[in-house]
C-alpha positions as CSV (number, residue, x, y, z in Angstrom):
1,M,-14.3,-235.6,57.4
2,R,-14.5,-232.3,59.3
3,K,-13.3,-234.0,62.5
4,L,-10.4,-235.6,60.5
5,G,-9.4,-232.2,59.2
6,I,-9.5,-230.7,62.8
7,A,-7.4,-233.6,64.1
8,A,-4.8,-233.0,61.4
9,L,-4.6,-229.3,62.3
10,V,-4.2,-230.2,65.9
11,M,-1.4,-232.6,65.2
12,V,0.4,-229.9,63.2
13,A,0.0,-227.5,66.2
14,F,1.5,-230.2,68.5
15,A,4.4,-230.6,66.2
16,A,4.8,-226.8,66.0
17,N,5.2,-226.7,69.8
18,S,8.1,-229.1,69.5
19,L,9.8,-226.9,66.9
20,L,9.1,-223.7,68.8
21,N,10.4,-225.0,72.1
22,R,13.5,-226.5,70.6
23,A,14.2,-223.3,68.7
24,G,13.6,-221.2,71.8
25,V,15.5,-223.0,74.4
26,H,18.3,-224.4,72.3
27,E,18.8,-222.1,69.3
28,A,17.8,-218.8,71.0
29,G,19.2,-219.8,74.4
30,M,16.0,-219.0,76.3
31,D,15.8,-220.2,79.9
32,P,13.5,-223.3,79.7
33,V,11.6,-222.4,82.9
34,V,11.0,-218.8,81.7
35,F,10.0,-220.2,78.3
36,G,7.4,-222.4,80.0
37,V,6.1,-219.5,82.1
38,V,5.7,-217.2,79.1
39,R,4.1,-220.0,77.1
40,L,1.5,-220.5,79.9
41,V,0.8,-216.8,80.5
42,S,0.5,-215.9,76.8
43,G,-1.8,-218.9,76.3
44,A,-4.0,-217.9,79.2
45,A,-4.2,-214.3,78.0
46,A,-5.2,-215.4,74.4
47,L,-7.8,-217.8,75.7
48,W,-9.3,-215.3,78.2
49,L,-9.6,-212.7,75.3
50,L,-11.3,-215.3,73.2
51,L,-13.7,-216.1,76.0
52,R,-14.6,-212.4,76.3
53,L,-15.1,-212.1,72.5
54,T,-17.4,-215.1,72.4
55,R,-19.1,-214.0,75.7
56,R,-18.4,-217.3,77.4
57,P,-18.0,-217.3,81.2
58,V,-14.6,-218.0,82.8
59,L,-14.7,-221.3,84.8
60,W,-13.1,-220.3,88.0
61,Q,-14.4,-223.2,90.1
62,P,-11.5,-225.4,91.4
63,N,-13.2,-228.8,91.0
64,R,-11.2,-232.1,91.2
65,G,-11.1,-232.8,87.5
66,R,-10.0,-229.3,86.6
67,M,-7.2,-229.4,89.2
68,I,-5.9,-232.7,87.8
69,G,-5.8,-231.1,84.4
70,V,-4.0,-228.0,85.7
71,G,-1.4,-230.2,87.5
72,A,-0.9,-232.3,84.4
73,L,-0.5,-229.3,82.2
74,L,2.2,-227.8,84.5
75,V,4.1,-231.1,84.5
76,Y,3.9,-231.3,80.7
77,I,4.9,-227.6,80.1
78,F,8.0,-227.6,82.2
79,G,9.1,-231.2,81.4
80,F,8.7,-230.3,77.7
81,S,10.9,-227.1,77.9
82,L,13.5,-228.7,80.1
83,G,13.8,-231.8,77.9
84,Y,14.3,-229.7,74.8
85,R,17.5,-228.2,76.0
86,A,19.4,-231.3,74.9
87,I,17.1,-233.3,72.6
88,G,16.3,-232.6,69.0
89,A,12.7,-231.6,68.0
90,G,11.8,-234.9,66.2
91,V,13.4,-237.2,68.7
92,G,12.0,-235.3,71.6
93,A,8.5,-235.6,70.1
94,L,9.1,-239.4,69.6
95,L,10.0,-239.9,73.3
96,L,7.1,-237.6,74.4
97,F,4.3,-239.2,72.4
98,G,5.6,-242.7,72.9
99,T,5.0,-242.1,76.6
100,V,1.7,-240.4,75.9
101,Q,0.5,-243.5,74.0
102,A,1.4,-245.8,76.9
103,T,-0.2,-243.5,79.4
104,M,-3.5,-243.1,77.5
105,F,-3.8,-246.8,76.7
106,A,-3.3,-247.5,80.4
107,G,-5.9,-245.0,81.3
108,A,-8.4,-246.5,78.8
109,L,-7.9,-250.0,80.2
110,I,-8.3,-248.8,83.8
111,G,-11.5,-247.0,82.7
112,G,-12.8,-250.2,81.2
113,D,-12.7,-249.0,77.5
114,H,-13.1,-251.6,74.8
115,V,-10.0,-251.7,72.6
116,P,-10.4,-253.5,69.2
117,A,-7.6,-255.9,68.2
118,R,-6.9,-253.8,65.1
119,R,-6.1,-250.8,67.3
120,W,-3.8,-252.9,69.5
121,A,-2.0,-254.1,66.4
122,G,-1.6,-250.5,65.1
123,M,-0.4,-249.2,68.4
124,A,2.1,-252.1,68.7
125,L,3.4,-251.3,65.2
126,A,3.7,-247.6,65.9
127,L,5.5,-248.2,69.2
128,A,7.8,-250.7,67.4
129,G,8.7,-247.9,64.9
130,L,9.4,-245.6,67.8
131,A,11.6,-248.2,69.4
132,W,13.5,-248.9,66.2
133,M,14.2,-245.2,65.9
134,L,15.9,-245.2,69.3
135,L,18.0,-248.3,68.8
136,P,21.8,-248.0,68.7
137,G,23.0,-247.1,65.2
138,G,20.3,-244.7,64.4
139,G,22.4,-241.7,65.4
140,V,20.0,-240.7,68.2
141,Q,21.5,-239.3,71.4
142,L,19.3,-239.4,74.6
143,P,20.8,-237.7,77.6
144,P,19.3,-239.3,80.7
145,L,18.2,-236.1,82.5
146,A,16.6,-234.5,79.5
147,S,15.0,-237.8,78.6
148,G,13.5,-238.0,82.1
149,F,12.0,-234.6,81.8
150,M,10.5,-235.6,78.4
151,V,9.0,-238.8,79.8
152,A,7.5,-236.8,82.7
153,A,6.1,-234.4,80.1
154,G,4.6,-237.3,78.2
155,I,2.9,-238.7,81.3
156,G,1.6,-235.1,82.1
157,W,0.2,-234.7,78.6
158,G,-1.4,-238.2,78.6
159,V,-3.2,-237.4,81.9
160,Y,-4.2,-234.0,80.6
161,S,-5.8,-235.6,77.5
162,L,-7.6,-238.2,79.6
163,A,-9.0,-235.5,81.8
164,G,-10.3,-233.6,78.8
165,R,-12.5,-236.5,77.5
166,G,-15.6,-235.2,79.3
167,A,-15.2,-231.5,78.4
168,R,-18.6,-230.0,77.6
169,D,-17.2,-226.6,76.4
170,S,-13.7,-227.2,75.0
171,L,-12.7,-223.6,74.8
172,A,-13.9,-222.7,78.3
173,E,-12.2,-225.8,79.8
174,T,-8.9,-225.2,78.1
175,A,-9.0,-221.5,79.1
176,A,-9.7,-222.5,82.7
177,N,-6.7,-224.9,82.8
178,F,-4.4,-222.2,81.4
179,I,-5.8,-219.4,83.6
180,W,-5.3,-221.6,86.8
181,A,-1.9,-222.8,85.7
182,A,-0.4,-219.5,84.6
183,P,-0.1,-217.9,88.1
184,L,1.0,-221.2,89.6
185,S,3.8,-221.4,87.1
186,L,5.3,-218.1,88.4
187,L,6.4,-220.1,91.5
188,A,8.9,-221.9,89.3
189,L,10.8,-218.6,88.9
190,L,11.6,-218.5,92.6
191,G,14.6,-220.7,92.0
192,G,16.2,-218.2,89.6
193,T,16.9,-218.4,85.9
194,A,20.0,-219.4,84.0
195,G,19.3,-218.6,80.4
196,V,19.1,-215.6,78.0
197,L,15.9,-213.5,77.8
198,S,16.2,-212.8,74.1
199,P,13.5,-211.1,72.0
200,A,13.6,-214.1,69.7
201,G,13.1,-216.6,72.5
202,L,10.2,-214.5,74.0
203,G,8.6,-214.3,70.6
204,L,8.8,-218.1,70.1
205,A,7.4,-218.7,73.6
206,V,4.4,-216.3,72.9
207,A,3.7,-218.1,69.6
208,S,3.9,-221.5,71.3
209,G,1.6,-220.3,74.1
210,A,-1.0,-218.2,72.3
211,V,-1.3,-220.1,69.0
212,A,0.1,-223.6,69.0
213,S,-0.9,-224.3,72.6
214,G,-3.9,-222.2,73.5
215,M,-5.8,-222.6,70.2
216,G,-4.4,-226.1,69.5
217,Y,-5.5,-227.5,72.9
218,A,-8.9,-226.0,72.7
219,L,-9.4,-227.8,69.4
220,W,-8.0,-231.0,70.9
221,Y,-10.5,-230.9,73.8
222,A,-13.3,-230.3,71.2
223,I,-12.5,-233.6,69.3
224,L,-11.4,-235.8,72.2
225,P,-14.9,-236.9,73.2
226,G,-15.5,-238.3,69.8
227,L,-12.1,-240.0,69.4
228,G,-11.8,-241.9,72.7
229,A,-8.6,-242.5,74.6
230,T,-7.0,-245.1,72.5
231,R,-7.7,-243.6,69.1
232,A,-6.5,-240.2,70.4
233,A,-3.3,-241.8,71.7
234,V,-2.6,-243.5,68.3
235,A,-3.4,-240.3,66.3
236,Q,-0.7,-238.4,68.3
237,S,1.9,-240.8,67.0
238,S,1.9,-238.7,63.8
239,V,3.3,-235.7,65.7
240,P,6.9,-237.0,65.9
241,V,6.9,-237.6,62.2
242,I,5.6,-234.1,61.5
243,A,8.1,-232.6,64.0
244,L,10.9,-234.7,62.4
245,A,10.1,-233.2,59.0
246,G,9.9,-229.7,60.5
247,G,13.3,-230.2,62.2
248,I,14.9,-231.1,58.9
249,L,13.3,-228.2,57.0
250,L,13.4,-225.5,59.6
251,L,16.1,-226.3,62.2
252,G,18.7,-228.1,60.0
253,E,18.4,-231.4,61.9
254,A,19.7,-234.4,59.9
255,P,18.2,-237.8,60.9
256,G,19.7,-241.0,59.5
257,L,18.0,-243.6,57.3
258,Q,17.1,-245.7,60.3
259,T,15.1,-242.7,61.7
260,L,13.3,-242.0,58.5
261,G,12.5,-245.7,58.0
262,A,11.1,-245.9,61.5
263,A,9.0,-242.9,60.8
264,V,7.3,-244.8,58.0
265,V,6.6,-247.7,60.3
266,V,5.0,-245.3,62.8
267,M,2.7,-243.9,60.2
268,A,1.8,-247.4,59.0
269,G,0.8,-248.3,62.6
270,I,-1.4,-245.2,62.8
271,V,-3.2,-246.0,59.5
272,I,-3.9,-249.6,60.7
273,A,-5.2,-248.4,64.2
274,L,-7.4,-245.7,62.8
275,W,-8.8,-247.5,59.8
276,P,-12.5,-247.8,60.2
277,G,-13.8,-251.3,60.9
278,R,-16.6,-253.1,59.1
279,Q,-20.1,-251.9,59.9
280,R,-22.5,-254.6,61.0
281,Q,-25.6,-255.0,58.9
282,G,-29.1,-255.0,60.4
């Protein structure tokens, strides 16, 4: 039950990132690259401070697994911000986590994980709901360039999640990823910026980095080993539905009936995939 509660909190944090990024780069006009850099730097600072307060060591060693996580985190952060210039919060989360599901299921199969038939069925239903939401007539606009950035972000996040399955100290591993990624992200500023550096946008980027990302990702790494790749992938299908609700309530986004019906199908798929199977006797 405790793990379920943590997982629910993490999904809310993931959805909050969609809302904060959409509000920052679209509503506040923040340059998406600068938003991503501030998000990473503030997340790294918050996690480093937490490491100091808990007297944990900083993991500076650049091993192969950590560098894969750092690279995936950078792809995710910048693809995410660039995609949200032209895609709504809920729809962006749908595209992102649909890609995440496919990436993580592929990773599980390559790694030789056993996937029960019930989980396959649930994933298929959840993906069908996502596909239904994107069909013509649902009022969903998907600009090609922004969609490409969001798909790249989904692949990055899927790889980042797969890399975190073996994390022994979730807080230290997450902090190491952010501390390595933050200075590397500054290279993205060499191409110049094209947006507004508003106080509101900066505040949203800091909130996304320090709270929704830094703390949320540390909790995510903490529960990943117990979830496994496929259950973790399916669980994240709830994020678009949460982001959709947040977009309606907080950003004034107005999805049609097709989108709302598809959200119900997605949630049904999640319930089926995560429903506990029968325990064998003896």
